[in-house]
C-alpha positions in Angstrom: -11.6 -3.6 8.4 -12.9 0.1 8.2 -16.3 0.7 9.9 -19.3 2.0 8.3 -21.2 5.0 10.0 -24.6 4.4 11.3 -27.6 5.7 9.4 -28.4 7.8 12.6 -29.6 11.3 11.2 -27.2 13.8 11.8 -24.4 11.2 12.5 -21.0 11.9 11.2 -18.3 9.7 10.0 -14.5 10.4 9.2 -13.5 9.6 5.4 -9.8 8.7 5.1 -8.4 9.0 1.8 -4.6 8.5 2.3 -1.7 8.3 4.8 1.3 10.2 3.8 4.6 11.2 5.5 5.4 15.1 5.5 6.8 17.7 7.6 5.3 20.8 5.8 1.9 21.5 5.9 -0.3 20.2 3.0 -2.1 22.5 0.6 -5.5 21.0 0.1 -7.8 24.0 -0.4 -8.2 23.1 -4.2 -9.6 19.8 -3.6 -13.3 19.3 -2.5 -13.3 15.7 -1.9 -16.6 13.3 -2.0 -18.6 16.1 -0.4 -18.6 19.9 -0.4 -20.0 20.2 3.1 -16.7 20.0 5.0 -13.2 20.7 4.0 -10.5 18.0 3.4 -8.1 18.4 6.0 -5.3 16.4 7.9 -5.3 14.2 11.0 -2.1 13.8 12.8 -0.7 10.3 13.4 2.5 11.1 15.1 5.2 10.8 12.4 2.5 10.2 9.9 -0.5 12.3 8.5 -3.8 11.1 7.6 -5.9 13.2 5.1 -9.6 13.2 5.8 -13.0 14.6 5.5 -15.9 14.7 7.9 -18.9 13.1 6.0 -22.7 12.5 6.6 -22.7 8.8 8.0 -25.8 8.2 6.5 -24.6 8.7 2.9 -22.3 5.9 3.6 -24.2 2.9 5.1 -23.9 -0.5 3.8 -27.3 0.2 1.9 -26.4 3.5 0.5 -23.1 2.4 -0.8 -24.7 -0.9 -2.3 -27.0 1.4 -4.2 -24.3 3.7 -5.4 -22.3 0.8 -6.5 -25.3 0.0 -9.1 -25.0 3.6 -10.4 -22.0 3.6 -12.7 -22.1 7.5 -13.0 -22.4 8.1 -9.5 -19.8 5.5 -8.5 -17.3 7.1 -11.1 -18.0 10.6 -9.5 -17.0 9.4 -6.0 -14.1 7.5 -7.4 -12.9 10.6 -9.4 -13.2 12.7 -6.1 -11.2 10.4 -4.1 -8.5 10.0 -6.6 -8.4 13.8 -7.0 -7.4 14.0 -3.2 -4.8 11.3 -3.2 -3.2 12.8 -6.3 -2.9 16.2 -4.7 -1.4 14.8 -1.6 0.9 12.5 -3.5 2.1 15.7 -5.4 3.6 16.9 -2.2 4.8 13.7 -0.2 5.3 10.0 -0.3 1.6 8.9 0.0 -0.3 5.4 0.6 -3.8 5.6 -1.0 -6.6 4.1 1.0 -9.5 2.2 -0.5 -12.6 4.0 -1.7 -15.1 4.7 1.0 -12.8 3.8 4.0 -14.7 5.2 7.0 -14.5 5.4 10.9 -16.9 6.6 13.5 -15.0 9.5 14.8 -11.5 10.8 15.0 -10.5 8.9 17.9 -11.4 5.5 16.3 -9.8 6.7 13.0 -6.6 7.5 14.8 -6.4 4.2 16.6 -7.2 2.0 13.7 -4.8 3.9 11.4 -2.2 3.8 14.2 -2.4 0.0 14.6 -1.4 -0.1 10.8 1.5 2.3 11.3 4.2 -0.4 10.7 2.5 -1.2 7.3 2.3 2.2 6.3 5.8 3.1 7.2 7.2 0.0 5.1 4.9 1.0 2.0 6.0 4.6 2.0 9.7 3.6 2.2 9.1 1.3 -0.8 7.3 3.9 -2.8 9.1 7.1 -2.1 10.7 8.7 -5.3 9.0 6.2 -7.2 5.7 6.2 -9.7 3.6 3.7 -11.2 3.6 3.1 -15.0 1.4 1.1 -17.3 2.6 -0.9 -20.1 0.4 -2.6 -22.6 1.6 -4.7 -25.5 -0.4 -5.6 -28.6 0.4 -8.2 -31.2 2.2 -6.8 -34.3 -0.2 -6.3 -37.1 -0.2 -8.5 -40.1 0.5 -6.9 -43.7 -2.9 -6.4 -45.4 -4.7 -6.0 -41.8 -5.2 -9.6 -40.8 -4.8 -13.3 -41.5 -8.4 -14.3 -42.5 -9.0 -15.7 -45.8 -10.4 -13.2 -48.2 -14.3 -13.3 -48.6 -15.8 -14.9 -51.9 -17.6 -12.7 -54.3 -21.1 -13.8 -55.1 -21.5 -15.3 -58.5 -24.4 -15.3 -61.0 -26.8 -18.2 -60.6 -25.3 -20.6 -63.3 -25.1 -24.2 -63.6 -22.8 -25.5 -60.6 -19.3 -26.6 -61.7 -17.8 -29.9 -60.9 -14.9 -29.6 -58.2 -11.5 -29.6 -59.8 -9.7 -33.0 -58.9 -7.9 -32.4 -55.5 -9.8 -29.3 -54.6 -11.0 -30.9 -51.3 -7.4 -31.7 -50.4 -6.3 -28.1 -51.3 -9.0 -26.6 -49.0 -8.0 -28.6 -46.0 -4.2 -27.8 -46.6 -5.2 -24.2 -46.9 -7.0 -24.4 -43.6 -4.5 -26.2 -41.8 -1.8 -23.7 -42.9 -4.0 -20.9 -41.7 -4.4 -22.6 -38.2 -0.7 -23.1 -38.3 0.0 -19.6 -39.1 -2.4 -18.2 -36.4 -0.9 -20.6 -33.7 2.7 -19.3 -34.6 1.6 -15.9 -34.7 0.4 -16.3 -31.0 3.4 -17.8 -30.0 5.4 -15.2 -31.3 3.2 -12.7 -29.7 3.6 -14.2 -26.2 7.4 -14.3 -26.6 7.4 -10.7 -27.4 5.2 -9.9 -24.4 7.7 -12.0 -22.1 10.6 -9.9 -23.5 8.9 -6.6 -23.1 8.0 -7.6 -19.4 11.7 -9.0 -18.5 13.1 -5.8 -20.1 11.1 -3.5 -18.2 11.1 -5.3 -15.1 15.0 -5.1 -15.0 14.5 -1.3 -14.7 11.6 -1.1 -12.4 11.7 -1.7 -8.7 8.4 -3.9 -8.8 6.1 -5.2 -11.2 2.5 -6.8 -11.6 1.1 -8.6 -14.4 -2.6 -8.0 -15.1 -5.1 -9.9 -17.2 -5.1 -8.8 -20.6 -8.2 -7.1 -21.9 -10.3 -9.1 -24.5 -10.0 -7.9 -28.2 -13.1 -6.0 -28.2 -12.0 -3.9 -25.3 -8.2 -3.4 -26.2 -8.7 -1.0 -28.9 -10.6 -1.9 -32.2 -9.1 -5.4 -33.5 -5.7 -5.2 -31.7 -5.0 -8.3 -29.6 -3.5 -7.4 -26.1 -0.7 -9.9 -25.3 0.6 -7.9 -22.1 -1.2 -5.9 -19.5 1.2 -4.8 -16.7 2.0 -2.1 -14.3 5.7 -1.3 -12.8 7.1 0.8 -10.0 9.6 3.0 -11.5 12.1 5.4 -9.9 11.3 9.1 -10.6 14.6 9.6 -12.2 14.3 6.9 -14.6 11.2 7.7 -16.4 13.0 9.1 -19.5 14.8 5.8 -19.6 11.6 3.9 -19.5 10.1 5.8 -22.5 13.7 5.3 -24.5 13.3 1.4 -23.6 9.9 1.5 -25.0 10.8 3.1 -28.2 13.6 0.4 -28.6 11.4 -2.4 -28.0 8.8 -1.0 -30.5 11.7 -0.9 -33.0 12.8 -4.4 -32.1 9.9 -6.4 -31.9 7.4 -4.6 -34.3 4.7 -4.7 -31.5 2.2 -1.8 -30.5 3.6 -0.7 -27.0 1.5 1.6 -25.0 3.1 3.4 -22.1 1.0 5.2 -19.5 1.8 7.2 -16.4 3.4 8.5 -14.0 0.6 7.5 -11.6 0.1 7.3 -7.9 1.4 3.9 -6.9 -2.0 2.3 -6.0 -0.9 -1.1 -7.1 2.3 -1.2 -4.8 1.1 -0.3 -1.5 -1.2 -3.1 -0.4 1.5 -6.1 -0.9 3.5 -4.9 2.3 
């Protein structure tokens, strides 16, 4: 586990963004990282290179970080700064991102700890080299007319209540059963579509991960998300992925969203 720097005034810690494999110098002047007080720089690990920054240890004590976790705006700022550095490095060399707020007390401790993980870094770098992460989300096909809900009843004038027609109760129950059966069939069809999309994209990808689908309220309006997955795809197959998604949209009628390419965060922690 990475160490937290002490809260001693004036103490410093080494913040590690990523580990990469590169023979050429990295151009890091365009990124500022999580602090503007010190430049983002490299730390040699023999055949590997760590991308680091010296930070004030007091800003990363457990207490300081717990407080930051409760401030969504501040946490997002740190996450964006961290990701900007990782993305800049990944644009030049195969890169293993490290978790947000990975710190060590001094360069010697950082070097020893990272060297202890060298075998894992080499395996991860070999796996992701010349690959990128792509996200694929699938939403259930929309129904004609915008849904399967029964039409709303119009209010009527306050007149004498009519006696129900013979068989009206049975017709109502039959209608409810039909609506329920229709919803269940639609759900089964949507899940089959999700499995078909995942199978086809997985055959193109080197690795994949299924994530929890978002709820209806967060998946974009009233759309129902049936697949939320991420895939490790070779750089020279990105056009093939887009063409596959277009074909799947036409074949299934589902709304399929493809996002990327991203730094392969999802595929470096499994080795």
